[in-house]
N, C-alpha and C positions, 0 to 999 in steps of 0.2 A: 774223579780222575778217569780220563779215556784217552785210549790210544789215538794219536793225530797224526803222527809222522813216521815214516821209516824210510830211511835214505842210505844209499851207498855213495861214499865220496872218495875220490882218488886227489891227491894233491901234487901237482907237478913242481919242479924244482922252484923254490922261493914262492910257492903258491900259498894262498890262504883263503879261508871262508868265514864270513860272519854267521852266527847262529843267534839272531834275535829272539831269546826264549825266556822273556820276563814272566810269562805264564805258564810254565811248563816245568816238569820234572822228567829227567831222561839220563841216557847214558850213551857213551861212545865205547865201542869195541874195536881195538886196533888190530885189524888183520895183518898190517905190514907198517912197521914203524922205520924211523921214528916220526912221532907226532906230537906237536906242542899245542898246550892250551893255554891261550892267553886270556886272562880275565880282566884286569885292571892294570893301569900303566905302571902303579907303584908296587906291584906284585910279580915276582919272577914266575915266568911260564912253567907249567907242569909238563915234563917230558915223559912220554909213554913210548913203549916198545911193542912189538907184537905180542898179541895175547894179553895185554893190560886192559883194564876196564876203568873208565872214569864215570863215577856216578854224580850227577847234578841233583842235589836234594831240593833245591829251590830254584825259582826262575832267575836266570842270571844271564845277561849277554855276555857272551864270549865269541873268540875266534880260534879255529883249528889252523894250524900252520905247519909248513914242513920243516921250519927252522926257528931257532929261538928268537930270531928278530923279525917283526913283522915287515912286509914289503910297503914301500911307499904308495901313497895314492889310495883311492877308494878301493874297498875291497867287495868282492861279489858276496851275494848273500846265498846260503845253502839251497839247494834245489832239490825237489822230489825225485824219487826214483822214476826212471822213464816207464812209460806204459809196457815196454818191451819185457821188463823185469816183472812189473805187477801183475802183468796178465798170466793167467793160468797156463801151464804147458808152454813156457817160454824157452824151451830147449831150441838151441840154434841161434838165438839171438847173440849179437855180440855184447861183451861185457860192458856195463854202464861207463860213461865217460862224461866228465865236464866239458862244457863248450869250450873249444879251443885248446884242449888238453892235446899233447902229444903222445906218440904211442907209448912212452914209459908210464903215462898215467892210467893205462888200462890194468884193470885188477888182473894180479897174476904176473905182472912186470915188475919193475924194480921201485916204483913211486910209493909212498906211504899211502896206505888205504884204511878207512874207517867206516864201519857201518853204525849208524845212530838211529836212536829211536827217541821220541819224546811223547809225553802224555799231557794232556792239558791238566793244569794245576790251578785250583782257585785258592787264592790267599787267605781268605776267611770263610768258614773256619779251616785251620791248617790241621791235619791230623798231627798228634804228639809225636809219632815217630820221625815225620818229616820236619817238624820244628826243631828237634833236638840234634839232627844229624848236621854234621859240618857242611857248609855249602858246596864242597867237593870231597869225595871219598876216592881215592885211587886204590885198586886192588891190583897188586902185581902178579904176574902170571907165574912168577917163580916162588910165590909165598904159599901156594897151595899144593897138597899132595898130588902126584901125577895122575891118580884115579879119582881125584875129587870130582863130583858132578859139574861143578861150574866151568872149569876149563874144558871139559868133555863137551859140554853143551856149545861153548864158545867155539870150540874146533869144529862141531857139527854145523854151526851157524855159518862160519867162514866158509867151509866147503859148499853149503848150499847156496851161498850168495855167488861165489865163484862159478858153479856148474848151472845154477838156475835152470833146472829141469821141470819135468812135469810136476805140477802141484806146488811150484816154488813158493807162490804168495802165501798159501796156507801153512806150509811148513816153515818157512822164515818167520812168520808172525807168531807161531807157537814156540818156536825156538826162542824168540825175543822174550816172550812172556815168561817162559820157563828160566832164562837166564837172568831176568829182572828179579824173579822170585828167590832163586838161589844167591843173587847178589845181595839182595836185602836181608837174606838169612845169615850170610857171613857177616855183613856189617852190624846187625843185630847182635850176633854172638860176640863180636869184637867190643861193642859199646857195652853190653851186659856185664862185661867183666869190670867195667868201671864203677858199678855199684848204685846207679840212679838212673832215672828217666824211664821212658817207655820200654826200651830195650830190657831194663833191669827188671821192670815189672813183670814181664813174661817169664823170668826165672822163679817168681813165686806161684806155685801150682794153683793157689785158690785164686789170685788175682787174674792170673792167665785164664783160668776157667771162667770167670765172670766176664772177661773181656770176650772170649769166645762165643759165650752164650748172646751177647749182646750183638755181636756180628753176625751170627747164625739166625738169630730171629728178632731183627731190629723192630719189627711192628709190634711185637708182643708188648702188652701194657705192663712193662716190668716195674715193680716198686723196689725200694732198698729191701724191704722184708722179703719178697719173692727172690730177688736176685741172691740175698744172703742164704736163703734156705737152699737154694739150688746148688751153691758152693759149701754148704756145711759149715757156715759161720754165722754168728749173731749179726744183727745190723751194725752195731758198734763196731765190732772186729772187722768186718768188711770195710766200713767207711774209713776206719783208721788205717788199714792195710793199703787201701786204694789210694788215699790221699798221700800216704807216705811214699808210694812208688811213683804216683803219677802226677800228684799236686793238685788233684782235681777230685770231684765226688763222682760217684758210679753214674748217677742220674745226668749229671752235666755232661758226662763223657757219651752218655746214650744220646742226649740232645745233639751233640755235635756230630756224632756218627748219623743220626737220622737226617741232619741237614746237608751231609756230604752225599748221602744217598738221593736226597730230593734233588740236589743240583744235577746230579748225573741224570736223573729222570726227566727234569725239565729240559736238559739240553739234548737228550738222545730220544726223546719220544714227544708225540702231540698229546699226551694223555690230558685231560681237564684236571683242574687243581682238586676236585674231590677224589679223584682216583689216586693222584700222587699222594695226597693227604692219607688215605687209607693204607697205601702201601708202606708209608714209612711210620705208621702208629698213631695217627690222629684221627679223630672222629669226624672232623669236617674241615672244609677248606678255610673257614674263618680262623680256627684255633691254629691251625698250620700256618697260615699266612701271618699271624701275629708272631709266633716264634721264629719263623723264617726271616722276617723283617728284623726282628731283634738281633738275630745273629749274624745274618750276612749283611744287614745295611740297606737292602733293598727289597721291594715286594716281590713275589714269586714271578709273576706276569713281567714285571721289568726286568728281572734277572734273566728270564728266558729270552727276552728280546735283545738285551744288551749283549749277551754272551754269544750270540750268533754273528755279532757285528765286530767283536773286540779281536785284535790280533793274537796270535798263538804266543 
């Protein structure tokens, strides 16, 4: 998963924007509401107010609108931030605006305003956490304590977007990463109370430790025995606990984790396959390529080429 998009949008009266996000995970932070999220024609739109956050756990084409009814006619697609805000030291530049928007659309006016982030998402393999999340999860601003770190981070993000001073790009991206992590933490805590799934697995100290070890040192030649020894369990006990919590084996989880890391390396670098294979725990490109194709459905070289041309 990699960040690919960071936008600020204002919605004029009866305005709407399309978000064609079939291959991404992301969220919208409402700086000023109300904002409505329309997903499909037969589902009522989600209404959000200022401070609310909507998490999109899987790719989903949707529309942001200033009202519960979509305007007639073709809708514009979401646009990236202007270079004025993305550039370091953007102080003194006017607030970002949509083309054709009136003065009410300027952030800080009366129009609904949303900051959105999206990360590229590969559908196979999909991390168990995102597989179990609902397609949309809305966190209401009034459901968290006043001093909870998430609303504080969102407030800082809103202030930085409005002021876009020196170092804006670095600060905004950092705050978005922090807000995303805090949001996932809150969602995991809520889902963990349901008693099943990846979020519940994190509540088991031994299973959580096994997951942490694999994430921390993905390339290590883990075996069921070495992993069990590291968390203080027998092989049988770890396998049973892991399957009960995640519905999978530790080594299959490790394989999926390695493939996710490999996909990131293939798209974010030009490293040769041998180097990618070594970094994710395989001895050579041949064995790595076999596992990659079996898991992802295409060979690593084909994945690297196709990913660069696919839509977000």
